[in-house]
Structure formats: structure tokens, C-alpha cells
N, C-alpha and C positions, 0 to 999 in steps of 0.2 A: 386022278387024271382029269376029271371034270373041272376041278378047281384050277388047274394049270391052264386049261383051254379058256376058261372064263377070264383069267387075268391076261392072257395073250390077246383075246379078242376085244376086250374093253379099250385098250389104247388105239386099236384100229378103228373102232367106232368113233371114239373121240377125235382122232386125227381126221377122219373123213368128214365129220361134222364141221371141224374148224376150217378145213380146206374149202368146203362148199360155202361156208359163211363168208370167208374171205373173198371167194370168187364173186358172190352176189354183191358184196360191198364195192368191188372193183367195177361193177357195171356189166360183168359178163353174165350170160344167160344161166339160169338155174333150171333144174328139172323138178317137177312135182308129180305126185300120183295120188289118185283116189281109188281105193280098192274096196269093193263091196261084194260080200259073199253071203248068201242066205241058205243055210243048211236046214234050220229048224223053223217051223211055222206054228206059232202059238194057236192052239185050238184047231189046227188043220194039219195034224201029223201025217195024213195020207199024202201030203205034198212035200214032206221032208226029203231032202237030197243028201247023199252021202259024200259028195266030192267037192262041194263048193268051198268049204274051209280050206281044203288041200289046194284048190286052185289059187285062192288068195294068198295062202302061205307061200306057195311056190312062186307066184308072181312077185310077191314082196322080196323074196330072196334073189330072184333074177334081177329085179330093178336095183336092188342094193348092191349085189355082188358084181354085176356086169354092166349096168348102166350108170352106176355111181350115184344113184339118188339116195341122199341121206334119210335115215328113218324119220327125222323131224320134218321132212318134206313129204311125208306120206300120211294120208288119212286112211285108216283101215276100219271098216265097219263089218263085223262078222260075228258068228256065234262063238268064236274063240273067247276064252275067259279074259284075256288081256286087252280086249278091244271093246268099243261101244257096240251095242246091238244094232243090227241093220233094220231098225223100225222105220216106219214112214216118217215120223217126227225127226229122227236122227238123220235120215237121208236128206230131207228137205232143209233142215236147219244147219247141220254140221257141214254138209257138202257146200252149201251156198257160202257159209262163212269161210271155209277153207279156201275156196276158189277166189276169194278176195286177196289172198296173200301173194300169188305170183305177179311178177312185174311184166312190163310190156315186151321184153326180149326173151322171156322164159318159155318153157315147154311144159304142157300138162297132159297127163295120161289118165283117163277115167275108165275103169274096168268094172263091169258088173257080171257076177256069176250066180245064176239062180233061175227061177222061173220067170217067164214073161207071159203076157196075155194080150189079146186083142179084144176090145169091147167097143162096140159102136164105131168101128173104124179107127180107134186110137190104140196105140201101143203102150203097154204098161210094164213096169218091172214090179215084181211081187216082193214086198218087204216081209219081215218075219211076223208082223202083226196084222196081216191082211185077213179079210173075211171073204171066202169064196163066193158068197151070195151077194156081196156088195163090192165088186172089184173096182168100179169107177170111184167109189168113195174111200176105199181103204188101200188101194195100190198107188204107186207113184207113176204119173205119166212120163214116158221116156222124153217127151217134149219138154218137161220141166227140167230134166238134166241138161238137155240141149240148150235151153234158155240160160241156165246157170253158166254153161260154157261160153255162150255168146257174150255174157256180161263180164266174163273173166278177161283180164288184160293181157294174158299170155298170147304171144304171137303164134305159137304152134300148139294145136290141140288134137288129141287122139281120143276117140270115144268108142269103146268096145263093149258090145252087149253079147255075152256068152249065155244065151237063154234058150230054154226049150219052151215050146208052146207059144211063141211070139209070132209065128206065121210070117216071118220076113219083117222088113222095115218100111213097108209102103206108107205107113202113117207118120213117118219122120221126114217131112220135106226138108230139103237143104235150104237154109236161109242164106241171104246174100252175104252176111257177115261170116258165115261158116266157110265160104269158098274163097274169101279174100286172102 
């Protein structure tokens, strides 16, 4: 039975990719998504979470099945075995590179599920390789992701932080380009 489902779903995935690729070539808006979930924390297992991989997997399914975002328009960083790890390096490099791909009429959705922190008035997202004794040096400032989005050419941008321990978003001022 699994073999039949596989063969039935493969043409659907290919057809969706082709339709979206054609739409982008016609100048119509495309949709893109960055999904980051941090379940395991190297050397800091007391911070491990049990639900963030599920959050990202469910979000990917919803965006694919209901919003029509093709899988090749999604960057997923999580502790799942088929994705890149959500390390500080991967978040800083891969997300910045990925956000260069959308065009000026496109829409981008950035979602983070995991821990957040406030240190010296700055909001951070906690990657899988952070050190709890050196948050500012090993975590990713949420403002860094905001800056990446500001540089992205997409017309419409959504930024969702599903974090615990972030104490709100007071440290994320809205830039002029974010409100335009």
C-alpha cells in the first residue's frame, strides 16, 4: 500500500513544482517559507523541547497542502534527519542566502519554533548549538532575522516567533522598511 501512495503522490509533487515554476516565470507572485525548529540543544539537554520538530513538520504540510508553497520554495532547519541542523551558522548563512531568491512581487513566511531569550535588552532565538552561559555570543539576535527580511526583495513578509522565554518582542523595533 505504501508503494502505491508513493507513486500517486510523486506526480502531484512534480506537477505542483512545475505549476509554481511556470507562475514565477510569468511574473506572477510566488510564495516562500523559512521554517526553523530547535528540539535538541547540544551540550544543553535540559533545554530540549519535545514539540518543535512537530511544529515545523505540521507547518510545512499546511503550507504545501493548503497554501500551495512548493517544497523547493521552503528552507527547513530542524533536528529532523532530512533537514540541515538549526545551528547558529546554518541560521545565519542559509537563511540569508535563501531570502535572496524571492522576487519583488513574492511573499515570504519566516517561522521559528523553539526557545527565545532576552539578554541586555536584546531578543535572541536559541539555536541547537548555543551555550547558556554565553547567550549573546552563541544565540541568534532576532534583529538579525529582521535585517535579513528587510534585505529580502519580497513585497509581503511574515515573521513569526513561537518562543518561550523571550519575554515579548520589545527589543524588536519596527523599521521603516518593515511597515511599507
